[in-house]
C-alpha atoms as one frame of an Amber mdcrd trajectory, in Angstrom:
protein
  83.616  77.023 131.880  86.211  79.440 130.499  85.501  83.193 130.721  84.205
  84.678 127.512  86.765  86.718 125.564  86.438  89.134 122.691  86.465  87.585
 119.239  89.545  88.618 117.255  88.791  91.168 114.552  89.780  90.484 110.982
  93.496  91.230 110.532  93.863  91.445 114.332  97.380  91.574 115.699  98.888
  88.108 116.172 100.915  87.599 119.358 103.115  84.499 119.610 103.611  83.716
 123.313 106.222  81.175 124.404 105.627  80.416 128.089 106.603  77.132 129.760
 104.869  77.874 133.082 101.590  76.003 133.504 100.029  78.617 135.800 101.119
  81.671 133.792 100.650  80.635 130.145  96.802  80.529 130.257  96.723  83.949
 131.944  98.819  85.567 129.213  96.675  83.896 126.552  93.437  85.063 128.177
  94.643  88.669 128.581  95.634  88.880 124.909  92.417  87.319 123.576  90.297
  89.479 125.883  91.531  92.509 123.946  90.461  91.013 120.624  93.981  90.006
 119.603  95.084  86.592 118.356  97.141  84.615 120.890  99.383  81.849 119.557
 100.367  80.049 122.752 103.190  77.524 122.988 104.421  75.967 126.248 107.316
  73.915 124.847 110.567  75.643 123.892 111.377  72.957 121.329 107.912  73.109
 119.796 108.095  76.916 119.743 111.269  76.695 117.669 109.529  74.357 115.239
 106.413  76.550 115.000 108.474  79.719 114.500 108.911  78.666 110.870 105.148
  78.175 110.383 103.676  81.209 112.128 103.716  84.878 111.068 103.208  86.841
 114.293 103.153  90.617 114.696 104.691  90.407 118.184 106.704  87.675 119.905
 106.668  87.249 123.701 109.199  84.918 125.327 108.644  84.053 128.991 110.433
  80.794 129.767 112.235  79.324 132.762 114.618  77.502 130.448 118.369  77.948
 130.559 120.042  81.147 129.438 121.381  79.313 126.374 117.895  78.151 125.354
 116.438  81.628 125.803 119.104  83.182 123.604 118.749  80.470 120.965 114.997
  81.047 120.874 115.550  84.783 120.377 118.045  84.145 117.567 115.680  81.687
 115.897 112.762  84.119 115.861 114.959  87.012 114.710 116.388  84.954 111.851
 112.856  84.324 110.549 110.888  87.428 111.442 111.248  91.200 111.607 108.494
  91.402 114.234 109.354  92.855 117.657 110.471  90.451 120.403 109.570  91.029
 124.066 111.705  88.923 126.433 110.910  88.297 130.104 113.917  87.558 132.316
 113.978  86.007 135.807 116.547  88.464 137.179 118.201  91.791 136.486 121.331
  90.299 134.935 123.013  93.018 132.876 125.248  90.720 130.764 122.217  88.608
 129.801 120.160  91.701 128.995 122.931  93.047 126.766 123.283  89.684 125.018
 119.519  89.551 124.467 119.567  92.927 122.722 122.508  91.780 120.607 120.428
  88.769 119.555 117.603  90.935 118.237 115.322  91.424 121.253 113.428  94.732
 121.218 112.550  94.957 124.910 113.679  93.077 128.034 111.395  92.953 131.081
 112.627  91.713 134.456 110.040  89.670 136.365 107.873  89.657 138.341 105.414
  91.491 136.124 101.744  92.086 136.896  98.964  91.251 134.409  98.216  94.983
 134.152 101.797  95.836 133.123 101.900  92.834 130.777  98.769  94.070 129.016
 100.059  97.646 128.884 103.205  96.486 127.100 101.276  94.306 124.639  98.941
  97.178 123.772 101.842  99.631 123.452 103.518  97.380 120.883 100.207  96.788
 119.100  99.855 100.533 118.474 103.090 100.595 116.522 102.747 100.298 112.776
 105.566  97.775 112.420 104.887  96.319 108.981 103.844  98.297 105.961 100.970
  96.892 103.867 102.321  94.833 100.991 100.802  94.615  97.551 100.971  91.613
  95.200 103.963  91.693  92.875 104.740  90.108  89.518 108.108  90.193  87.803
 109.050  87.870  84.999 107.584  84.444  85.707 107.377  84.978  89.458 104.331
  86.191  91.360 104.090  87.157  95.027 100.885  86.796  97.053 100.933  88.717
 100.385  97.650  87.178 101.582  99.204  83.700 101.591 102.822  84.820 102.112
 103.844  82.761  99.124 105.414  82.916  95.671 104.464  81.109  92.485 106.669
  80.456  89.475 106.024  79.318  85.918 105.099  75.801  87.096 102.262  77.278
  89.241 103.595  75.516  92.314 103.097  77.516  95.520 106.250  78.290  97.480
 105.662  79.055 101.160 107.939  81.790 102.492 108.884  82.928 105.965 108.163
  86.494 107.051 111.705  87.637 106.254 111.997  85.691 102.997 108.819  87.316
 101.747 109.878  90.823 102.810 113.296  90.572 101.162 111.889  89.158  97.923
 109.082  91.720  97.889 111.642  94.519  98.166 113.938  93.135  95.453 111.007
  92.609  93.061 109.854  96.201  93.547 112.682  97.345  91.222 113.843  94.505
  88.952 117.419  94.985  87.802 118.238  97.540  90.485 121.098  96.597  92.807
 119.869  97.209  96.356 122.780  97.934  98.720 122.879  95.389 101.545 122.524
  98.135 104.157 119.366  99.439 102.471 117.815  95.952 102.501 118.750  95.428
 106.151 117.331  98.793 107.208 114.094  98.279 105.264 113.458  94.697 106.380
 114.983  94.466 109.871 115.593  98.019 110.997 118.167  98.273 113.787 118.039
  94.521 114.507 119.515  93.335 111.206 122.987  92.489 110.033 124.698  91.132
 106.932 124.775  87.553 108.260 120.982  87.482 108.662 120.563  88.902 105.161
 122.908  86.330 103.617 121.031  83.494 105.339 117.673  84.744 104.034 119.008
  85.130 100.483 120.475  81.613 100.631 117.127  80.143 101.718 115.259  82.127
  99.066 117.513  80.930  96.263 117.201  77.342  97.424 113.389  77.505  97.527
 113.090  79.215  94.144 115.408  76.671  92.558 114.037  73.518  94.205 110.328
  74.340  94.275 109.815  76.563  91.235 112.755  75.583  89.037 113.657  79.278
  88.874 117.414  79.863  88.900 119.528  83.011  88.978 116.612  85.339  89.795
 118.461  86.791  92.787 121.871  88.086  91.799 124.750  88.966  94.121 126.756
  92.112  93.416 129.576  93.814  95.294 127.777  95.251  98.312 124.235  94.268
  97.341 121.587  92.151  95.609 119.187  92.468  92.692 116.200  90.628  91.218
 116.551  89.692  87.556 113.509  89.139  85.338 113.997  86.173  83.021
C-alpha cells in the first residue's frame, strides 16, 4: 500500500519531473504530492519531449542520466514551449556543461547527490515565487482567448489549443490591438532573462500557422521593424 499523500488543492502548483531512474523517480513524485502539489512524472526522455507540448507546468525538474546532448535538448525543448522555471540536476560539477545549461534557458543547476530534504526545499522555494501573472479572458475582433483552457477560438468557433508561450505572446499582443510591441518588450514580459529573438520568432511562426490552419484567421499578427502587433479584422 502506498503512503497517503496530501490531495492537491485547486490551482495547486504543477511540477513536471523528468527522471529516468527507477529508484529515484517515485521518491521525487511522493515528496511533491505530499506537499499538496501536482506531480507530473515522466521516466522516458523521449516521452517527456512529447508531453512537453501537452502539459502546462509551473516548474520543470530534469534529473536524467541521459547523455549531455539529450539533457541540453530537453532543456531547449521545454524553454521553447514554456516560460516556467527549469531546475536541472547534473551528475558532476562540470563548469562548461553548467554554463551551457544556463545558456539553454535553465534557471538553476544542482550538482548531485542531493538529499530529499534539499530537493523539497528547492521545490518549495520555487513554488513561493509568483512566476506567472493571472490572465484574464480577451476578445479582439473575431478572436477570443480562454485562459482556463489555454485556447483561442475564431469566427468558426473551433478551439485552438495553444502552448504556454503561444498563449502568453498572443495574450500580450491582444491586450493592445494595433500597438506595435517592440520585440525586446515581448521577450522581457513573456520569458524574462531567458528569452531571445529566435524563441520569439519561433512562437510567432507557430501562432500564425495555428490561426491560419485551424481558425482560418490570416494576417492577425503583423510583423514590423523591431516588433509585432495584433490587428483586429
